C-alpha positions as CSV (number, residue, x, y, z in Angstrom):
1,X,33.7,5.6,-8.4
2,X,31.2,3.7,-6.6
3,X,32.1,5.7,-3.6
4,X,32.3,9.0,-4.6
5,X,28.6,8.2,-6.1
6,X,27.6,6.8,-2.4
7,X,29.2,10.2,-0.9
8,X,27.4,12.2,-3.2
9,X,23.9,10.8,-2.6
10,X,24.6,10.4,0.9
11,X,24.8,13.9,1.4
12,X,22.0,14.7,-1.2
13,X,19.9,12.5,0.5
14,X,20.5,14.4,4.0
15,X,19.9,17.3,2.8
16,X,16.4,16.0,1.6
17,X,15.6,14.7,4.7
18,X,16.8,18.2,6.4
19,X,14.5,19.8,4.1
20,X,11.2,17.2,4.6
21,X,11.7,17.6,8.7
22,X,11.9,21.5,8.3
23,X,8.9,21.7,6.4
24,X,7.2,18.7,7.5
25,X,4.2,17.4,10.1
26,X,3.4,14.2,11.6
27,X,1.7,12.0,9.4
28,X,-2.0,11.7,11.0
29,X,-3.1,8.2,11.0
30,X,-6.5,7.1,9.6
31,X,-8.2,3.3,10.7
32,X,-8.0,1.7,7.4
33,X,-5.2,2.1,5.2
34,X,-4.5,0.4,2.0
35,X,-0.7,0.4,0.4
36,X,0.3,-0.4,-2.6
37,X,3.2,-1.7,-3.4
38,X,4.4,-2.6,-7.0
39,X,6.6,-5.2,-6.2
40,X,7.4,-7.6,-3.0
41,X,10.0,-5.6,-0.6
42,X,8.7,-1.8,-1.4
43,X,5.9,-1.6,0.8
44,X,8.7,-2.6,4.0
45,X,11.1,-0.4,2.4
46,X,8.6,2.7,1.9
47,X,6.2,2.1,4.9
48,X,7.1,-1.0,7.4
49,X,7.2,1.3,10.6
50,X,3.8,2.2,9.7
51,X,2.4,-1.4,9.2
52,X,3.9,-2.0,12.1
53,X,2.4,1.1,14.1
54,X,-1.2,0.5,12.3
55,X,-1.1,-3.3,13.2
56,X,0.0,-3.1,17.3
57,X,-2.9,-0.3,17.6
58,X,-5.3,-2.6,16.6
59,X,-6.2,-0.7,13.0
60,X,-6.9,-1.9,9.7
61,X,-4.2,-2.2,7.4
62,X,-4.2,-3.8,3.7
63,X,-1.7,-4.1,1.1
64,X,-1.9,-5.1,-2.4
65,X,0.9,-6.4,-4.8
66,X,0.5,-5.3,-8.2
67,X,3.5,-7.4,-9.7
68,X,5.0,-10.6,-8.0
69,X,8.6,-9.0,-9.5
70,X,9.1,-12.1,-11.9
71,X,11.2,-9.9,-14.3
72,X,13.7,-9.1,-11.1
73,X,16.4,-11.4,-13.4
74,X,16.4,-13.4,-15.5
75,X,19.3,-16.1,-13.9
76,X,16.4,-17.0,-11.9
77,X,13.7,-19.2,-13.0
78,X,10.2,-16.9,-13.3
79,X,8.2,-19.3,-11.1
80,X,10.8,-20.3,-8.8
81,X,11.3,-16.3,-8.5
82,X,7.6,-16.1,-7.8
83,X,7.4,-18.3,-4.6
84,X,10.6,-17.3,-3.8
85,X,9.6,-13.7,-2.9
86,X,6.1,-14.7,-1.9
87,X,8.1,-16.6,1.1
88,X,10.5,-13.6,1.7
89,X,7.2,-11.6,2.2
90,X,4.9,-13.9,4.6
91,X,8.1,-13.0,6.5
92,X,9.0,-9.9,6.2
93,X,5.4,-9.2,7.1
94,X,5.0,-11.8,9.9
95,X,7.8,-9.0,11.3
96,X,5.8,-6.2,11.2
97,X,2.6,-8.2,12.4
98,X,0.9,-7.8,9.4
99,X,-2.1,-10.7,9.1
100,X,-1.7,-12.5,5.7
101,X,-5.5,-12.2,5.3
102,X,-5.2,-8.5,4.7
103,X,-2.5,-8.8,2.2
104,X,-3.6,-9.0,-2.0
105,X,-2.1,-10.2,-4.9
106,X,-2.8,-8.8,-8.2
107,X,-1.4,-9.7,-11.9
108,X,0.4,-7.2,-13.3
109,X,3.4,-8.0,-15.4
110,X,7.1,-6.9,-13.6
111,X,7.9,-4.0,-15.5
112,X,4.6,-2.7,-17.8
113,X,2.6,-1.9,-15.2
114,X,-0.1,0.5,-16.6
115,X,-3.6,2.1,-15.9
116,X,-4.8,0.0,-19.2
117,X,-5.3,-3.0,-17.9
118,X,-7.8,-5.9,-16.8
119,X,-5.8,-6.1,-13.4
120,X,-6.6,-2.3,-12.9
121,X,-10.4,-3.5,-13.0
122,X,-9.4,-6.3,-9.9
123,X,-7.6,-3.4,-8.0
124,X,-10.5,-0.9,-7.8
125,X,-12.7,-3.8,-6.8
126,X,-10.3,-4.4,-4.0
127,X,-10.3,-1.0,-3.1
128,X,-14.2,-1.1,-3.1
129,X,-14.3,-4.0,-0.5
130,X,-11.5,-2.2,1.7
131,X,-13.0,0.9,1.9
132,X,-10.0,2.6,2.6
133,X,-9.4,6.1,4.8
134,X,-6.3,6.3,3.1
135,X,-4.2,4.5,0.4
136,X,-0.4,4.9,0.1
137,X,1.5,4.2,-2.8
138,X,5.2,4.7,-4.5
139,X,6.3,8.4,-5.4
140,X,5.6,9.9,-8.6
141,X,9.7,11.3,-8.9
142,X,10.4,7.2,-8.2
143,X,12.1,7.2,-11.6
144,X,10.8,3.5,-12.4
145,X,7.8,2.5,-14.5
146,X,6.4,0.7,-12.0
147,X,6.6,2.7,-9.4
148,X,5.2,5.8,-11.3
149,X,2.5,3.8,-13.1
150,X,1.4,2.5,-9.6
151,X,0.7,6.4,-8.3
152,X,-0.7,7.0,-11.7
153,X,-3.1,4.5,-11.3
154,X,-3.9,5.3,-7.6
155,X,-3.6,9.0,-8.7
156,X,-6.7,7.9,-10.9
157,X,-9.0,6.1,-8.8
158,X,-8.6,7.9,-5.3
159,X,-10.0,11.3,-7.4
160,X,-12.9,8.9,-8.5
161,X,-13.7,7.8,-5.1
162,X,-12.3,11.0,-3.1
163,X,-10.2,9.4,-1.1
164,X,-6.7,10.9,0.1
165,X,-3.4,9.1,-0.9
166,X,0.2,10.2,-0.1
167,X,3.2,8.9,-1.7
168,X,6.1,6.9,0.0
169,X,9.7,6.8,-0.9
170,X,11.9,3.8,-2.1
171,X,13.9,4.9,-5.8
172,X,13.0,8.7,-4.4
173,X,16.1,8.3,-2.7
174,X,18.4,7.1,-5.4
175,X,16.8,8.0,-8.6
176,X,15.0,11.5,-8.2
177,X,17.3,14.4,-10.2
178,X,18.7,16.7,-7.4
179,X,16.9,20.0,-9.5
180,X,13.7,18.5,-8.4
181,X,14.4,19.0,-5.2
182,X,13.5,22.4,-6.0
183,X,9.9,21.7,-7.3
184,X,8.5,19.8,-4.5
185,X,5.7,21.5,-2.2
186,X,7.9,20.4,0.8
187,X,4.0,21.4,3.1
188,X,2.7,18.3,1.8
189,X,5.5,16.6,3.8
190,X,4.4,13.9,6.4
191,X,6.4,11.7,8.8
192,X,6.2,9.3,11.2
193,X,9.1,8.7,13.8
194,X,9.9,5.4,14.5
195,X,10.0,4.1,17.8
196,X,12.7,1.6,19.3
197,X,10.2,-1.4,18.7
198,X,9.4,-0.4,14.9
199,X,13.1,0.2,13.1
200,X,14.2,-2.7,14.8
201,X,11.4,-4.6,12.7
202,X,11.8,-2.7,10.0
203,X,15.1,-3.3,9.5
204,X,14.8,-7.0,10.3
205,X,12.1,-7.1,7.8
206,X,14.4,-5.4,4.9
207,X,17.5,-7.9,5.8
208,X,15.2,-10.8,4.7
209,X,13.9,-9.6,1.4
210,X,17.8,-8.2,1.2
211,X,20.3,-10.9,2.3
212,X,18.5,-13.9,0.6
213,X,20.1,-15.3,-2.6
214,X,19.5,-18.1,-5.4
215,X,21.3,-20.8,-4.1
216,X,22.3,-21.8,-8.0
217,X,23.1,-18.4,-9.4
218,X,24.5,-16.5,-6.1
219,X,21.9,-13.6,-7.6
220,X,19.4,-12.3,-4.9
221,X,15.6,-13.1,-5.1
222,X,15.2,-8.7,-4.9
223,X,17.6,-7.5,-7.0
224,X,20.8,-6.3,-6.1
225,X,19.6,-2.6,-4.7
226,X,21.3,0.1,-4.0
227,X,23.3,0.8,-0.4
228,X,22.4,3.8,-0.1
229,X,18.5,3.4,-0.8
230,X,18.7,1.0,1.5
231,X,20.4,2.5,4.1
232,X,18.1,6.0,3.4
233,X,15.1,3.7,3.8
234,X,16.3,2.6,7.5
235,X,16.2,6.3,8.8
236,X,14.7,6.6,11.7
237,X,11.8,8.8,10.3
238,X,9.2,7.5,7.3
239,X,8.3,10.4,4.7
240,X,4.8,10.6,2.8
241,X,3.5,12.9,0.5
242,X,0.3,14.3,0.0
243,X,-0.9,15.1,-3.5
244,X,2.9,15.4,-4.4
245,X,3.2,17.3,-7.6
246,X,5.4,19.4,-9.7
247,X,5.1,22.9,-9.4
248,X,4.3,24.0,-13.2
């Protein structure tokens, strides 16, 4: 049954990828971007090549993690999990050339991200300090609360400040309902095609997150993500959507 699900999602995602590439334009990368990651690993899964490219070209890219991923599993002590995931993040970001002084951590509770939280004030202050020309956040069709709420938060802030924002894909490749494919405004698709160095760095960074297990429980620090999600995030293109909205 798992194999059948994998095959279904493989062909579904291949169709999505075809649609995206058919309508997509190349992403116009600004000079000062902020990537909003609900949990440690989303930034690499969705934007690893973009981070690598911006750093390699001398552009400014900052990353903010909304949560510390402390509720990934009850099998690992929360503080131990936070420390382990922070270590993985430092190692993974090193592979894409990300300066640690441009990495920020907020303290939304993992699993309960919402706009009405004191951390949102800190996020707004951070955006005011960075003054990004573009913000990247998880897709509104991701299906997971923290990913969807992160998009909602950034949509409100970006609208107030007049900042362009893009939605990147992580759980989009796994949880998005098939019927939603026909509601997406595909003309708003943007993409970057990874060169060999970018793709190698991204896949290696993904492996850092995915392969590290707690020695006592054998549980992955970043959770056991579906294979098709990881495969789709490792395709040669990264996809982004400008102001993605459901047609009414």
